[in-house]
Every structure is written in C-alpha cells, then in structure tokens.
C-alpha distance (Angstrom), angle and dihedral (degrees) to the residues before:
residue distance angle dihedral
L1 . . .
I2 3.75 . .
G3 3.80 109.3 .
S4 3.79 127.5 -19.4
K5 3.75 140.0 -120.4
T6 3.80 130.9 -158.8
I7 3.79 117.4 -139.3
N8 3.74 134.7 166.9
A9 3.77 121.1 -109.5
D10 3.78 132.3 -163.2
L11 3.80 117.2 -119.3
D12 3.78 121.8 -158.3
D13 3.82 129.1 -154.5
N14 3.79 91.4 -91.0
G15 3.76 94.2 56.1
N16 3.82 95.2 -104.6
W17 3.73 117.1 138.6
N18 3.79 135.1 -164.1
C19 3.73 136.0 -178.3
K20 3.75 141.5 177.3
V21 3.77 120.9 -120.2
S22 3.79 121.3 -169.4
N23 3.78 140.0 176.6
L24 3.76 93.8 35.4
S25 3.77 121.0 152.5
Y26 3.78 122.0 -134.5
G27 3.80 114.6 -73.7
N28 3.84 146.9 71.6
Y29 3.80 122.1 -46.1
I30 3.83 137.4 -173.8
I31 3.78 113.3 -146.8
K32 3.80 111.5 -163.3
A33 3.80 122.4 -168.4
Q34 3.81 123.2 -160.0
A35 3.79 129.9 -174.6
L36 3.81 111.7 -143.9
D37 3.77 132.8 -171.8
A38 3.77 125.5 -138.3
K39 3.76 90.4 -79.9
N40 3.82 92.0 49.5
N41 3.75 92.8 -106.9
V42 3.79 112.0 155.7
L43 3.77 108.9 -112.5
G44 3.80 96.6 173.9
E45 3.80 141.8 -11.7
S46 3.81 139.4 -156.6
Q47 3.78 135.7 164.3
V48 3.78 140.3 -164.9
N49 3.80 132.2 -160.3
V50 3.77 113.2 -129.0
I51 3.81 126.2 -168.0
Y52 3.73 110.8 -157.3
P53 3.85 101.2 -158.7
E54 3.75 125.2 -148.7
V55 3.78 112.6 -110.4
D56 3.85 104.2 -130.8
T57 3.77 111.4 -139.0
I58 3.78 97.6 148.6
K59 3.80 115.5 117.2
P60 3.78 120.5 -132.2
V61 3.81 117.1 -114.9
I62 3.82 126.6 -124.2
T63 3.80 118.6 -154.3
L64 3.81 116.9 -162.9
K65 3.79 118.9 -136.5
G66 3.78 108.2 -135.1
G67 3.79 122.3 -18.8
T68 3.78 140.3 -115.5
E69 3.80 112.7 -1.7
T70 3.80 130.6 -150.0
V71 3.80 117.9 -164.6
E72 3.79 134.5 170.2
A73 3.77 120.4 -111.5
G74 3.78 113.9 -103.5
T75 3.80 94.0 29.4
T76 3.81 129.0 96.9
Y77 3.79 124.7 -86.4
V78 3.83 118.3 -156.8
D79 3.79 114.2 -175.9
K80 3.81 115.3 -131.4
G81 3.79 91.8 -144.6
A82 3.81 130.0 -154.9
T83 3.80 142.2 -104.6
A84 3.81 129.2 -124.0
S85 3.80 131.8 -158.9
D86 3.81 133.7 -176.4
N87 3.79 133.7 -164.3
Y88 3.83 91.7 -124.2
D89 3.81 105.8 19.2
K90 3.81 93.0 41.7
D91 3.84 110.3 -164.1
I92 3.81 109.1 25.0
T93 3.81 97.6 158.4
S94 3.80 90.1 126.0
K95 3.82 89.5 61.5
I96 3.81 94.9 58.6
V97 3.80 112.9 121.5
I98 3.82 110.6 -145.9
V99 3.79 121.9 -165.0
N100 3.80 108.2 -164.8
P101 3.84 114.7 -178.8
V102 3.82 95.9 169.7
N103 3.82 113.4 140.6
I104 3.77 104.4 -166.3
N105 3.81 92.2 -164.1
V106 3.82 95.9 57.0
V107 3.79 121.7 68.2
G108 3.80 112.7 -127.0
D109 3.80 147.5 90.3
Y110 3.80 119.2 -72.6
V111 3.82 133.0 -172.3
V112 3.81 119.3 -144.2
T113 3.83 113.6 -159.6
Y114 3.81 129.8 -152.7
N115 3.82 123.4 -162.7
V116 3.81 135.4 168.5
T117 3.83 137.5 175.9
D118 3.81 125.8 -158.7
I119 3.80 126.2 -134.7
N120 3.81 91.4 -91.6
G121 3.79 93.2 54.4
N122 3.76 97.9 -102.7
K123 3.80 110.8 148.2
A124 3.77 121.6 -145.9
V125 3.77 121.5 -129.1
Q126 3.79 105.5 -91.5
V127 3.78 115.5 -105.3
T128 3.82 122.3 -154.6
R129 3.79 138.9 -166.1
T130 3.80 124.9 -157.8
V131 3.79 115.8 -140.8
H132 3.81 118.4 -165.5
V133 3.80 113.4 -157.0
I134 3.79 105.2 -161.8
L135 3.75 132.7 -174.1
A136 3.76 110.9 -89.4
K137 3.78 112.1 -128.2
I138 3.78 102.8 -178.8
F139 3.80 124.3 53.1
E140 3.75 140.1 163.8
G141 3.77 115.4 -114.6
T142 3.79 92.9 -112.0
N143 3.83 93.7 60.7
N144 3.79 96.1 85.0
S145 3.81 96.5 154.6
G146 3.80 90.9 49.9
I147 3.81 91.4 52.6
V148 3.81 91.3 48.8
N149 3.81 91.3 50.7
A150 3.79 91.3 47.7
V151 3.80 90.8 52.7
K152 3.80 93.0 46.4
N153 3.81 92.2 49.7
G154 3.78 95.8 40.6
T155 3.77 125.0 110.5
A156 3.80 129.6 -144.1
G157 3.77 111.3 -62.2
T158 3.79 95.7 22.0
A159 3.82 113.7 148.4
I160 3.80 119.4 -156.4
T161 3.80 126.5 -172.0
V162 3.80 124.1 -154.7
N163 3.80 114.2 -165.5
S164 3.82 126.5 -158.1
A165 3.79 89.5 18.1
T166 3.79 121.2 172.4
K167 3.79 98.5 169.5
A168 3.78 144.2 15.5
S169 3.77 103.2 -130.3
K170 3.77 122.8 -135.8
E171 3.84 89.2 -121.8
V172 3.80 92.9 56.0
L173 3.81 93.6 46.2
V174 3.82 92.6 48.1
A175 3.82 90.7 50.2
L176 3.82 90.2 47.1
K177 3.80 98.2 47.1
G178 3.79 114.1 114.6
K179 3.82 95.7 6.4
D180 3.78 126.1 115.2
I181 3.79 89.7 -126.0
T182 3.80 124.6 119.7
V183 3.78 124.7 -146.1
A184 3.81 119.3 -168.9
F185 3.80 113.9 -159.4
V186 3.80 111.4 -160.1
A187 3.81 109.1 -154.6
P188 3.81 128.8 168.9
G189 3.81 107.4 -67.7
I190 3.80 94.5 -8.2
T191 3.79 141.5 63.3
W192 3.80 121.3 -154.4
T193 3.80 119.2 -157.0
I194 3.79 116.7 -165.1
N195 3.79 127.3 -178.4
G196 3.79 116.2 -162.4
K197 3.80 91.2 -132.6
D198 3.81 89.1 63.6
L199 3.81 93.7 55.6
T200 3.79 101.1 96.8
G201 3.80 103.1 142.8
N202 3.78 134.1 75.1
I203 3.79 115.3 -73.7
T204 3.77 108.1 -147.0
S205 3.79 105.8 152.4
D206 3.78 148.0 6.2
I207 3.80 116.1 -74.1
D208 3.78 119.5 -131.8
L209 3.80 107.2 -133.6
T210 3.78 98.9 -169.8
L211 3.78 130.0 105.4
K212 3.77 123.9 -127.9
P213 3.79 128.2 -145.9
V214 3.80 115.5 -91.2
S215 3.78 109.5 -121.0
A216 3.79 120.4 -129.3
D217 3.80 89.1 -120.8
L218 3.81 93.1 55.0
L219 3.78 92.7 46.5
A220 3.81 90.9 50.3
K221 3.82 91.5 51.3
E222 3.80 92.8 49.8
K223 3.79 92.9 48.9
A224 3.80 92.4 46.3
K225 3.80 92.1 50.9
I226 3.79 92.9 49.1
K227 3.78 91.6 48.1
A228 3.79 91.2 49.8
V229 3.79 90.7 54.1
S230 3.80 100.7 37.0
G231 3.78 98.8 35.3
K232 3.80 94.4 -126.3
D233 3.78 143.2 61.9
Q234 3.80 112.9 -84.5
D235 3.80 128.3 -154.0
I236 3.79 102.8 -126.5
V237 3.80 133.9 171.7
A238 3.79 109.5 -142.2
F239 3.81 125.8 -159.0
S240 3.79 135.0 168.6
F241 3.80 135.9 -160.8
N242 3.78 125.2 -134.3
Y243 3.79 88.1 -140.9
D244 3.80 110.4 74.9
G245 3.77 121.5 -164.3
K246 3.77 145.8 37.9
L247 3.79 119.0 -29.6
P248 3.84 121.7 -135.5
G249 3.79 90.5 -114.6
N250 3.78 144.5 -23.0
F251 3.81 112.4 -41.6
T252 3.79 122.7 -169.3
V253 3.78 114.1 -140.6
K254 3.78 131.1 -168.5
I255 3.77 110.3 -160.6
F256 3.77 133.7 175.1
L257 3.81 112.0 -116.6
R258 3.79 111.8 164.1
K259 3.76 136.1 -41.1
D260 3.81 92.7 -127.4
L261 3.81 89.6 61.7
A262 3.80 91.2 62.6
N263 3.82 114.4 140.6
K264 3.79 92.2 6.0
T265 3.79 130.9 114.6
V266 3.79 123.6 -116.6
N267 3.77 137.5 -174.0
I268 3.80 119.4 -134.2
Y269 3.81 121.3 -137.1
R270 3.79 131.2 -170.8
Y271 3.79 114.1 -143.5
D272 3.81 122.1 -149.5
S273 3.79 106.4 -157.4
S274 3.81 93.3 -173.2
K275 3.81 90.8 61.8
N276 3.80 97.9 25.0
T277 3.80 90.8 -127.5
Y278 3.77 134.7 121.9
E279 3.78 134.1 -153.4
R280 3.76 130.7 -157.2
V281 3.80 105.7 -123.8
F282 3.80 101.3 169.8
E283 3.76 129.2 26.3
G284 3.78 125.9 -160.4
A285 3.79 103.3 13.0
K286 3.79 110.3 178.1
V287 3.80 117.9 -129.7
D288 3.79 113.7 -146.5
A289 3.80 127.7 -139.8
A290 3.80 91.0 -88.5
G291 3.81 93.7 54.2
N292 3.82 98.0 -102.1
A293 3.79 121.7 139.1
T294 3.81 122.2 -156.1
F295 3.80 121.7 -154.6
T296 3.80 143.1 140.2
I297 3.80 127.4 -105.7
N298 3.80 136.5 172.7
H299 3.79 98.1 -168.3
C300 3.79 135.0 52.2
S301 3.81 124.7 -144.9
D302 3.82 133.6 93.2
Y303 3.80 119.8 -19.8
F304 3.76 142.4 172.0
A305 3.79 134.8 -164.7
L306 3.77 124.0 -141.1
S307 3.77 129.3 -174.8
S308 3.80 109.1 -98.9
D309 3.80 91.1 -127.5
A310 3.82 92.2 59.9
T311 3.82 109.5 123.7
T312 3.76 139.4 -169.6
S313 3.80 123.4 -116.8
N314 3.78 90.7 -89.0
N315 3.83 93.0 48.8
A316 3.82 93.6 -104.3
K317 3.77 121.3 136.7
L318 3.79 116.9 -100.0
P319 3.83 106.4 -91.7
K320 3.78 126.1 -130.6
T321 3.78 100.4 -114.0
G322 3.76 94.1 -170.5
S323 3.81 91.8 61.9
V324 3.76 127.1 90.2
V325 3.79 88.8 -91.7
D326 3.79 91.8 71.7
I327 3.77 137.0 136.3
N328 3.80 90.1 -71.1
V329 3.79 90.1 61.2
I330 3.77 90.6 47.7
V331 3.81 91.2 50.1
A332 3.80 91.1 46.9
S333 3.78 90.1 50.4
G334 3.79 89.7 51.3
I335 3.78 91.7 51.5
I336 3.79 90.7 51.0
L337 3.79 90.6 51.1
I338 3.80 91.2 49.1
M339 3.80 91.9 48.8
G340 3.78 89.5 49.0
G341 3.79 89.5 52.6
L342 3.80 91.9 50.9
I343 3.79 92.2 50.1
L344 3.80 90.9 49.6
L345 3.81 90.5 49.1
L346 3.80 92.4 50.4
N347 3.80 91.4 50.0
K348 3.77 90.7 52.7
R349 3.81 91.4 50.2
K350 3.79 92.3 50.8
R351 3.78 91.3 52.1
A352 3.74 90.3 50.0
C-alpha cells in the first residue's frame, strides 16, 4: 500500500462495518478497520483486500491489409484481410468478422466490411475495402468461361482480345450474337475479329480458327486455273482454313501474306476445288507494312490472294470465275457469235 487515508465507517449492531471510498485510481487496496475506545485504544481490528478494476472502454483497432482492389471479371479474388489489436486482449485478429459480397462474375463495385469486438464488448470502428470488378479485356484461349462472362457483362463498344486462340466456341458466339461487342481471336498467323452485330446466322458448333498448310497439289491446281483464264502465270499467295463451310456471319480476318506485298493492295479469291473455279470475294484489301492483309469473309475453305494490279494477257483484270459471268457465259457468247456468223454467211449466199 502506498500512502494511507483515514475515513469513517458505519458499524452495525452485529459488528459489521461498511464505508464508501471514492476517487481511487485503478489498482489493489488494503482496507483496514479498527475499533477504538475514547482514548483511541485499539479494541479490535480487521482488514480486507480490495481490487479496484479498470473499467475498459477502449475500442480495439482494425488495420486493413492493402487497400482498394481492382480485379477482372471471371478471375479469382482473394481478400488480403486485416489485423486487430486491443489494449487488454492484445491480438484479436482471429475475432474479425468479414462480410465479403464480391461476385467475381458480375462487373461492379463492392464493399468488404471488417468488424471486431473485444472481450469487454467494445466495438472497433468498422473498416471497409472497395473492390472494383471490371470487365476483362484480354484472355487466353483456354479461358472459355471467362470470355463468355466478359461478353455477357460487356457494354456497347467493348473490345475483347483472346490470345493463343484455336477456336471460337459455340458458347462465346451465342453470348456475342446481336451485341455491339467485338472479340478479336489471335490465332497462329491470323487474327479473327467478330462483332456480335454481324452474327446473323445459326450458330451450331465451335469454329476452328487455325490455318492448314496448302498442299502442293492444291497450289498447282489454283495456278493452272488462273493461267488458263488469264493467259499467263500469276504470282498468288494461297491459304486454307481448317474449318470448311459457311460462317454464321461476316468475320474480319487479318492474315499474313508476304513481306514483299507490304503497302500494296490485293484481291481475295475463294477457290472451289470440286468445280475447279474461283470467285473474287473481296476487292482492294490493304496490306500493311508487316505484310498482313485485312478483309471480310463469310465462308471458310481454300483461298488465294493476288495483287490487284495483276492483269491478263490482253490487259484485262482477272475475272471472278465463280460469279454469274463464268465460263458458261463465255461459251454462250461464243455460240451466239458463231450463229451470227452463219446467218451473215447465208444472207451473203442468197444475195449471190
């Protein structure tokens, strides 16, 4: 006991005493009672130990780990958490109650809350973290569900890129259809750009986005056909798609042709090997400085590119033999000319 203080106490008929003590600081106290006679002689003595406890009103403190987070939709969000300390309970991190409403598949802003209460009922000031879930714009080709979610959550004008793509899945195309959202699939040697507004046909399957090697036999047939029509050998760049058939809309492709065609203009032709005919499907495709040509197609099969200044032997542009003005028209025109010649000959004979 440091220091002492004399106070009066009330004594009842049974010898019990009580007193009121005020203005004490926190700590341990010994209260000693003495019974004195008129001459201050001690007649009796008793004491009691009293612990005057501290009344805890101090709030624990929460410390956030990290700050505001920004994550892409379709990925994984792992909260960094927080720590909590208290003047009496010390480390009470394990008692933190975290409410985490983040939905990683839905674009939006979310608030994660952190609360804790110490053993004496003191509540910490709530701490919060804002989590922004944004639309992912770049994916790997294997993340199909992520691409689908990005398309579903996208707004008009959104552009999404899919790297290392080998196919455009049916699920992605169905989600994309009708939306003003563009998805660029980057495949080896070719990039496909598809806007949902251009998807007007039925989508029944995945679409293989890869190119296949052009066989020597196919290349020879294409060159022979062009020579037969134009009257001379033509310098073509042939390419073929693994997917064969009609596309569910207009797809824009960017394909590497040749470096020496840089900054030139080419026409794109589709070759039908079963009929040995070709058709010009895109005129005036620009070739960039790297040798890539960009054009639009709605069908996949065998193709070739030819410089737009390529001419026939009589300086006429290379015709599109798959069009209505085909060999049949040429033959029919020849027959008409022959018939006209016969009629003219007969008229001359009659006059003679």
